[in-house]
N, C-alpha and C positions, 0 to 999 in steps of 0.2 A: 407440733405439726401432726395432723392425723395421718395415719397410714392408709394407703389405698388397698383395696381388696382386688387382686388381679382377676378374680372370677367375675367381678361386676363391671370391669372395663369394657367399653365398646370396642369392636374391632376397628382397626385403622382403615380409613377410606382409601380406595385405589386412586393413585395420582396419575394424571396425564403426563407421560414421559415424552419430552420433546426431542431428546437425543437419540431416540430410536428411529426417527423419521429420516428419510433421505434429504440431503440439502436441496434447496430449490435450484432449478437450472438457471434462474435469472439472478443468482447472487453467489458470492464466494466469501470465505473467511480470510481476513488478512493475516499473514504469517508474522507481521510485526506487532500490531496492536490488538489483534483478535476481533476486530470490528467486522460485522456482517456488511459487506459492500454490495450494492446493487450493480448489475452489469450495465444498466442503462446510465449513460453519463452525458451531460450536456456538452456539446462541442466536439465530441469524438464518437466514432462508430465502434471502437474496440477498447473498452476499459481494460487496462492491464496493470493498474496500480491502485493502492488504497488512497482515497482522497484525504484521509486524516493524517497518516504518517508518511505517505508517498512511497512506501515499500511495495515491491513487486515480486513476482515469481518469473523465473526464466522459462517461459512457455513458447514464445515465438522465435522462429529461426531467422528468416529474412524479411518476410512480409507481415505487417501487423495483422493479427487475427488468425494466422495460419496454425498456431498451436502445435508446431512440429519439432520444437526443441526437446532433446532428450535429457537435458541437464536437470530441469525442474528445481534449480537452486534459488536461494533467496537473493534478491537484487536490492541493494541499498541505493537510495537517492544520493548521488555524488555531487552533482552540480546542475546548473541550468544553463541553457544557451538560448539565443534569440535568433530566429530566422530574419532575413531581410524584410519580410512583410510584417514583422512585429510579433509573430507567434512564438510563444515560449515552449521549449522542450526540456524535459527532465533527462539528465544523463544518469542512467542506472549502471551500476557495477555488480556483476554476478559474483557472489562470494564463494561459489563452488568452482566455476571454470575460469573466472577472471574476465569474461567478455563484457564489453561496453555496449550499451544500446541507448538510442535517443527515443523518447516517447513524448507525444503531445500531451500538454496539460489538459485537464477537463475543467469545465466551468464551475464545478463544485469542489475543486481541490482547495486544501487549507492554504489560504493566502499567507499566513504567518510562517508556515513550514516552507513555502516556496521562497519567501524573502530571506529566511534563515540560511538556506543553502545558497541563495544568490549572493548574500553578503559574506559568506564564509571566507573568500579570498581577502576581503578587506580586513578581517579580524585576525588573519595569520601574521604573527610578528616576524616571520622569516621573509615575508614578501614586502618589499618597500612600496608604500602607497603611491609614492611619486611615479613608480614604474607603471602602475595601473592607470594613473591619471594621464600619463603620456600617450596611452593607447588611444 
C-alpha cells in the first residue's frame, strides 16, 4: 500500500454544521425517541407529545398550551381513556413530580403505540379479564 505524502494532501473542506443553529420555533425534539416533532398536529391546537412514542414533557399547568409548569419533567404515556363523545385521551404520568394529566390524541399519533397502552390492562396477569368484561 503506497504511503501518502502529507504535504500533497488537499485541505479538508468546511462542513455545514447543523447543530450550531437554533432549533426551529415550530418543532421540538422528543425526550423519548429523539425525533424532531412539528408543532402543527391534525386534530389539536397544542401538540404536547411525540406522535411516535407518545412521550411528553411536563410544560402545561392547568390549561393546555399555557406552558406554565415549572417541573419540565418527562411524562410517560400511562394509559388511554375515552370521552363520552368517542374522543381518545392519553393519560401521562410525570416521572419527576408524579402528576397525572390527560392530553387529546392527534391525528398523526402512532396507532400501534396507542393500542399497546390501551390493551395493557388486558395483558396484566394480576387483573382478571372477567372483571374487565363485566364493566
